[in-house]
C-alpha positions in Angstrom: -17.3 -35.0 -12.2 -16.1 -33.1 -8.7 -15.4 -34.8 -5.6 -17.9 -35.2 -2.7 -17.3 -33.7 0.9 -13.8 -35.6 2.7 -15.7 -37.3 5.5 -14.2 -34.4 8.4 -15.9 -31.9 6.5 -19.1 -33.0 6.6 -20.2 -31.2 9.4 -17.5 -27.8 10.0 -17.8 -24.9 12.1 -15.7 -21.9 10.5 -14.7 -19.1 13.2 -14.6 -15.9 11.4 -16.9 -17.6 8.6 -17.4 -14.1 7.1 -13.2 -13.5 5.7 -12.4 -13.9 2.1 -10.8 -17.2 2.1 -12.6 -18.8 4.4 -16.6 -17.9 3.1 -15.1 -19.1 -0.3 -14.7 -23.0 1.3 -17.8 -22.7 3.6 -19.7 -21.4 0.1 -18.0 -24.6 -1.9 -18.8 -26.9 1.3 -22.2 -26.3 1.3 -22.5 -26.5 -2.2 -21.2 -29.8 -2.0 -24.1 -30.5 0.4 -21.6 -30.3 4.1 -24.0 -28.7 7.2 -21.8 -25.6 7.7 -22.3 -23.5 10.1 -19.8 -20.6 11.8 -19.2 -17.5 13.5 -17.9 -14.2 12.3 -17.7 -10.8 14.3 -20.1 -8.5 12.2 -23.6 -9.1 10.1 -22.5 -9.0 6.6 -24.0 -9.4 2.8 -21.7 -12.4 2.9 -23.1 -13.7 5.9 -26.5 -13.7 4.1 -25.1 -15.5 1.3 -24.0 -18.1 3.0 -27.4 -18.8 5.1 -28.7 -18.6 1.2 -26.9 -21.8 0.7 -28.4 -23.2 4.2 -25.1 -22.7 6.4 -25.9 -21.5 9.7 -23.7 -18.3 11.1 -24.1 -16.8 14.3 -22.8 -12.9 14.9 -20.7 -12.9 17.8 -18.4 -15.7 19.0 -19.9 -17.4 22.2 -18.9 -21.6 23.3 -22.4 -22.1 22.4 -22.6 -21.4 19.2 -20.3 -24.5 18.4 -22.0 -27.8 18.0 -21.5 -31.3 19.7 -21.9 -32.8 16.4 -19.5 -30.8 14.4 -16.6 -32.7 12.7 -14.1 -30.1 12.5 -13.3 -26.6 13.3 -12.0 -24.5 10.7 -9.4 -21.1 11.4 -7.2 -18.8 10.0 -4.1 -17.8 11.1 -5.9 -14.4 12.6 -8.3 -16.2 15.3 -6.5 -15.9 18.2 -5.9 -18.7 21.0 -8.4 -17.3 23.2 -11.2 -17.8 20.9 -14.3 -19.0 22.8 -14.9 -21.6 20.2 -11.6 -22.5 19.8 -11.4 -23.1 23.7 -14.5 -25.0 23.2 -13.8 -27.1 20.7 -10.5 -28.2 22.5 -13.2 -29.5 25.6 -15.2 -31.2 23.1 -11.9 -32.7 21.6 -13.2 -31.3 17.6 -10.6 -31.4 15.5 -8.8 -27.7 14.4 -8.7 -27.5 10.9 -6.7 -25.1 9.5 -8.4 -23.0 6.4 -5.5 -23.5 4.4 -6.1 -27.6 4.9 -9.4 -27.2 4.1 -9.1 -26.2 0.9 -6.4 -28.2 0.1 -9.0 -31.0 0.9 -11.3 -29.7 -1.7 -8.7 -29.4 -4.4 -8.4 -33.4 -4.1 -9.0 -35.2 -7.2 -9.6 -32.5 -9.4 -6.8 -30.4 -12.0 -5.3 -27.6 -9.8 -4.5 -23.9 -10.8 -2.7 -22.0 -7.7 -2.4 -18.7 -7.8 0.6 -16.7 -6.2 2.4 -13.8 -5.5 2.8 -11.1 -3.0 0.4 -8.8 -5.5 -2.3 -9.7 -8.2 -3.7 -13.1 -6.8 -7.0 -12.1 -6.6 -7.5 -10.5 -10.3 -5.6 -13.8 -11.8 -7.4 -16.3 -10.0 -10.9 -14.1 -10.8 -9.7 -13.7 -14.8 -9.2 -17.8 -15.0 -12.1 -18.3 -13.2 -14.4 -16.2 -15.2 -12.6 -17.5 -18.8 -12.9 -21.2 -18.1 -16.4 -20.3 -16.8 -17.0 -18.8 -20.1 -15.4 -21.8 -22.1 -18.2 -24.2 -20.7 -15.3 -26.4 -18.2 -17.1 -25.1 -15.5 -14.7 -25.1 -12.7 -14.6 -24.7 -9.2 -13.1 -21.7 -7.6 -11.9 -19.9 -4.2 -10.8 -16.5 -4.4 -10.5 -14.3 -2.0 -12.5 -11.1 -3.4 -16.0 -11.1 -5.3 -16.1 -11.3 -9.0 -17.8 -8.4 -10.1 -20.2 -10.4 -12.5 -21.3 -13.2 -10.6 -20.9 -11.1 -7.1 -19.0 -14.3 -5.4 -15.9 -15.2 -4.8 -16.5 -19.3 -4.8 -18.2 -21.8 -7.1 -18.5 -25.9 -7.0 -18.4 -26.8 -10.3 -18.7 -29.8 -11.7 -15.4 -29.9 -14.1 -11.9 -31.0 -14.2 -10.3 -27.7 -12.7 -10.3 -26.0 -9.4 -8.7 -22.7 -9.4 -7.6 -21.2 -6.1 -5.6 -17.9 -4.8 -2.6 -19.4 -2.8 -2.0 -17.3 0.0 2.2 -16.9 1.2 1.6 -14.8 4.1 1.3 -17.7 6.5 3.0 -20.6 4.4 0.0 -21.8 4.2 0.2 -22.3 0.1 2.6 -24.5 0.7 0.0 -27.2 1.6 -1.5 -27.7 -1.9 -0.2 -29.7 -5.3 -1.2 -28.4 -8.2 -1.2 -29.0 -12.0 0.3 -25.5 -12.8 1.3 -22.7 -10.5 1.2 -19.3 -11.0 4.1 -16.8 -9.0 3.5 -12.8 -10.4 5.9 -11.4 -8.1 8.2 -12.3 -5.2 8.4 -9.0 -2.9 8.8 -8.9 0.8 5.7 -8.8 2.7 3.5 -9.6 5.7 6.8 -8.7 8.2 5.1 -10.6 11.2 5.8 -13.8 9.1 9.0 -13.2 7.3 12.2 -11.4 8.6 13.6 -11.6 5.2 14.1 -12.1 1.9 15.8 -15.4 2.2 12.7 -16.4 4.1 10.1 -15.4 1.1 12.3 -17.3 -1.7 12.0 -20.7 1.1 8.9 -20.4 1.3 8.0 -19.4 -2.3 10.9 -22.5 -3.4 8.5 -25.0 -0.9 5.8 -24.2 -2.8 7.0 -24.5 -6.3 8.3 -28.2 -5.2 4.8 -29.4 -4.6 4.0 -28.4 -8.0 3.1 -32.3 -9.2 5.3 -34.3 -11.2 5.2 -33.2 -14.8 3.3 -30.0 -13.8 4.1 -26.1 -14.8 5.5 -23.3 -13.1 4.3 -20.2 -14.6 5.9 -17.1 -13.5 7.0 -13.7 -14.6 9.8 -13.0 -16.6 10.3 -8.9 -15.6 10.3 -8.9 -11.5 13.1 -9.6 -10.1 12.0 -11.3 -6.9 10.4 -13.4 -9.6 13.4 -14.2 -11.8 15.8 -14.7 -9.0 13.2 -17.4 -7.9 13.4 -18.7 -11.6 17.1 -20.0 -11.7 16.3 -21.5 -7.9 13.4 -23.6 -8.8 14.9 -24.6 -12.7 16.6 -27.4 -10.9 13.3 -29.1 -9.4 12.9 -32.7 -11.4 9.9 -32.9 -13.3 9.1 -29.1 -13.1 8.0 -27.2 -16.9 8.7 -23.6 -15.9 7.4 -21.1 -18.4 8.1 -18.0 -18.5 6.1 -14.9 -19.2 6.8 -10.7 -19.1 7.8 -8.3 -21.7 11.1 -9.4 -21.5 13.0 -10.5 -24.9 13.4 -14.0 -23.2 10.1 -15.3 -21.9 8.1 -18.1 -23.5 4.8 -16.2 -23.6 6.3 -12.7 -24.5 4.2 -9.4 -24.3 4.4 -7.6 -27.6 2.2 -4.5 -26.7 -0.1 -3.5 -24.2 -2.0 -0.6 -25.8 -4.3 1.6 -23.4 -8.0 2.3 -24.5 -8.9 4.6 -21.7 -10.8 2.0 -18.8 -9.6 -1.1 -21.0 -6.1 -2.1 -22.4 -5.8 -4.2 -25.7 -2.4 -6.7 -25.2 -0.9 -8.7 -27.8 1.4 -11.5 -27.1 3.9 -13.9 -28.7 3.0 -17.3 -28.0 4.9 -20.3 -30.3 5.9 -17.8 -32.6 2.6 -16.4 -33.7 0.9 -13.4 -32.3 -2.5 -13.5 -30.1 -4.5 -10.2 -29.6 -6.8 -9.6 -26.5 -8.9 -7.3 -24.6 -8.7 -6.6 -20.5 -11.5 -4.9 -19.6 -9.4 -2.9 -16.9 -6.7 -0.5 -16.8 -3.3 -0.7 -16.3 0.5 -2.6 -17.3 -0.7 -4.8 -14.2 -3.6 -5.7 -14.8 -2.6 -6.5 -18.7 0.2 -8.8 -17.1 -1.7 -10.5 -14.8 -4.4 -11.3 -17.8 -0.9 -13.2 -19.6 -0.4 -15.0 -16.4 -3.7 -16.3 -16.8 -3.4 -17.2 -20.5 0.1 -19.1 -20.1 -1.4 -21.3 -16.8 -4.1 -22.8 -19.3 -2.5 -23.0 -22.5 -0.1 -25.1 -19.6 -3.9 -27.4 -19.1 -4.2 -28.2 -23.2 -6.7 -25.1 -23.4 -6.2 -23.4 -27.1 -4.4 -19.9 -26.4 -7.1 -18.2 -29.3 -10.5 -19.6 -26.6 -8.9 -18.7 -24.0 -7.4 -15.2 -25.0 -11.3 -14.7 -26.2 -12.7 -15.5 -22.9 -10.4 -13.5 -20.6 -12.1 -10.7 -22.5 -15.0 -11.7 -21.0 -13.5 -10.5 -17.3 -15.5 -7.7 -16.0 -13.5 -7.0 -13.1 -13.4 -7.8 -9.0 -14.8 -5.6 -6.2 -12.3 -3.5 -4.5 -9.9 -3.6 -8.0 -10.4 -0.6 -9.3 -13.8 -0.7 -9.0 -15.9 1.7 -9.7 -18.5 2.7 -7.1 -20.7 5.3 -8.9 -20.4 9.1 -10.1 -21.7 12.4 -9.1 -21.4 16.5 -9.6 -19.0 15.0 -12.3 -16.6 12.9 -9.7 -16.1 9.3 -10.2 -15.3 7.3 -6.5 -12.7 4.5 -7.4 -12.3 1.9 -4.8 -9.1 -0.1 -4.5 -7.5 -3.2 -2.3 -4.1 -1.7 -2.5 -2.2 -1.9 0.6 1.4 -2.7 -0.4 3.6 0.1 -2.0 3.8 -2.0 -5.1 0.2 -2.2 -5.6 -0.4 1.0 -4.6 2.0 2.5 -7.1 0.4 0.4 -10.1 -2.8 1.6 -9.1 -2.5 5.2 -9.0 -0.7 4.8 -12.7 -3.3 3.0 -14.3 -5.5 5.9 -13.4 -3.3 7.9 -14.5 -2.8 6.8 -17.9 -6.6 6.1 -18.3 -7.3 9.7 -17.4 -4.3 12.0 -17.8 -6.4 14.8 -17.6 -7.9 14.4 -14.6 -7.3 15.3 -10.8 -6.7 12.7 -8.4 -7.6 12.6 -4.5 -6.9 9.3 -2.9 -8.3 8.3 0.5 -5.9 5.8 2.2 -6.2 3.8 4.7 -3.0 2.1 5.8 -3.1 -1.8 6.7 -1.2 -2.9 9.8 1.0 -1.4 12.2 4.0 -3.8 11.2 4.0 -3.1 7.3 3.2 0.4 7.9 6.5 0.6 10.0 8.8 -1.8 7.3 7.3 -0.1 4.3 5.1 3.3 5.8 7.8 5.4 3.5 7.3 3.7 0.6 3.5 4.0 1.1 4.1 8.3 1.4 6.1 8.2 -1.6 3.4 6.4 -3.9 0.9 8.7 -2.7 3.6 11.7 -4.4 1.2 10.2 -7.5 -1.9 11.7 -6.5 -2.6 15.3 -6.5 -3.8 15.3 -2.9 -4.2 12.3 0.1 -6.1 12.3 2.8 -4.7 9.8 4.7 -6.4 7.6 7.8 -5.4 5.7 11.0 -4.1 2.5 10.8 -6.8 -0.4 10.6 -5.2 -3.0 13.3 -6.9 -6.8 11.2 -5.3 -9.1 13.1 -2.5 -6.6 15.0 -2.2 -4.9 18.3 -0.4 -1.3 18.2 3.3 -1.1 18.0 4.5 1.9 20.2 5.3 5.0 17.9 4.1 3.4 14.9 1.4 6.1 13.2 0.1 6.9 9.6 2.2 10.1 10.4 5.2 8.0 9.3 3.4 7.8 5.5 2.1 11.5 5.7 6.2 12.6 6.7 7.5 10.6 3.7 4.7 12.4 1.4 5.1 15.7 2.1 9.0 14.7 2.0 8.4 14.0 -2.2 6.2 17.0 -2.3 2.9 15.4 -2.0 -0.1 17.2 -0.6 -1.3 14.5 2.0 -3.2 15.1 5.4 -4.3 13.2 8.0 -8.2 12.9 9.1 -8.2 10.9 12.5 -12.1 11.1 12.5 -13.5 8.2 9.5 -17.0 10.2 9.8 -15.2 13.5 8.8 -13.7 12.3 5.3 -16.4 11.9 3.4 -17.4 15.8 3.7 -13.8 17.0 3.8 -12.9 14.7 0.3 -16.2 16.3 -1.0 -15.4 19.4 -0.1 -12.2 18.8 -1.8 -13.3 17.3 -5.4 -14.4 19.2 -8.7 -16.0 18.1 -11.3 -14.0 16.0 -13.3 -11.7 14.8 -10.7 -11.3 11.2 -9.9 -11.7 10.0 -6.0 -9.8 6.8 -5.5 -10.4 5.2 -2.3 -7.9 2.4 -1.4 -6.9 -0.2 1.5 -7.6 -3.9 2.4 -9.5 -2.3 5.8 -12.8 -1.0 5.9 -11.9 2.2 4.1 -13.8 0.6 1.5 -17.0 1.7 3.3 -16.1 5.5 2.6 -17.2 5.3 -1.3 -21.0 5.4 -1.0 -20.7 8.0 1.9 -18.8 10.3 -0.3 -21.0 10.2 -3.1 -23.4 10.5 -0.5 -22.2 14.2 -0.2 -21.1 14.7 -3.6 -25.0 14.8 -4.5 -26.1 16.9 -1.5 
């Protein structure tokens, strides 16, 4: 039932094809039969997975990588204007397509669910993808992280539903026309693109305004920013608004969340009836993500009891409190959290899952601009750990900002009573943590950069 390939996407070339968002679109196009090519800065498992689907993946960026017959060049907001392949596209008059426009073209003709919010998008999108697949609805999906089960971030399905993570960071989520949209929370982030909460609200209002007539907005009833957005969009014509959460006024009300070790049992009240299901990851925030997914599926007409049971099959996403292994009695877990709210939620989840354990954190700040604006709050979040090691800032797409370093976070953490230490040599972290850890401890590697690579290294040091 799924549509074919848009004409402009028959021979696409992706600059940065290994990225989480870019690779997902490339995989779906390859599965639909497009002649996919692209380049990335370094070799990776993602590059190999794309090659296995028939894509041509070059390592490094060079003008010769762009084929003369490319139908378009796909870029994300992270691609700089002086990229040689982008310059070559201009010489050849090859159309340049933003990642969000490419994704929007893949959703055409399908019942789209777009998942937005400052935090929790990947998890909630993943929960829906797993549950809909479990119900034999064969959805297409594009996610910002790899599912723990299938081990991929995207798939082309033959069913009528397309589930996509909708990125607000560069306003690109305004390109989509979903039948159902989820807004998990609304907070100030992405400071290079948004100067104020007023701009954030305007952007989310525009996103809600793109929901198709008669469609549904599923939105949190407990989070301050989401409540404000709800008031702003209720007047939109032909829009159904469904709230979820622990508030007594929520349309899908959370009656109880019961921790069960590294899982949770959730009971909701939906249409006057109680419904209980299991969420196989710890923490209140993940339980609420599952309730959002439930509400969205019901909005598409899927029976609630079937969907609740299928949500229990979700086993997690890589880098979202992912257990990397255990050695010498120490468990090593990986977290993608990089915003203070996310950090606090994951640290509280780990505290709740193992209240007797000592919690050691390796935190890598992500982006100079985010550290400049939220460094104090990041340090305060680290006070939930027994001890923290803080790395240098991972720059990603940004140039350094004078005076902005990880010391801002360390100072704030210490002011909050935390035990925080700077380690500037990433290669020394594994040995440092292994020397600190004792049997029964939990080690959490945290951040959106390459801190994830340290988990296996820490396990090796613990084993030696």
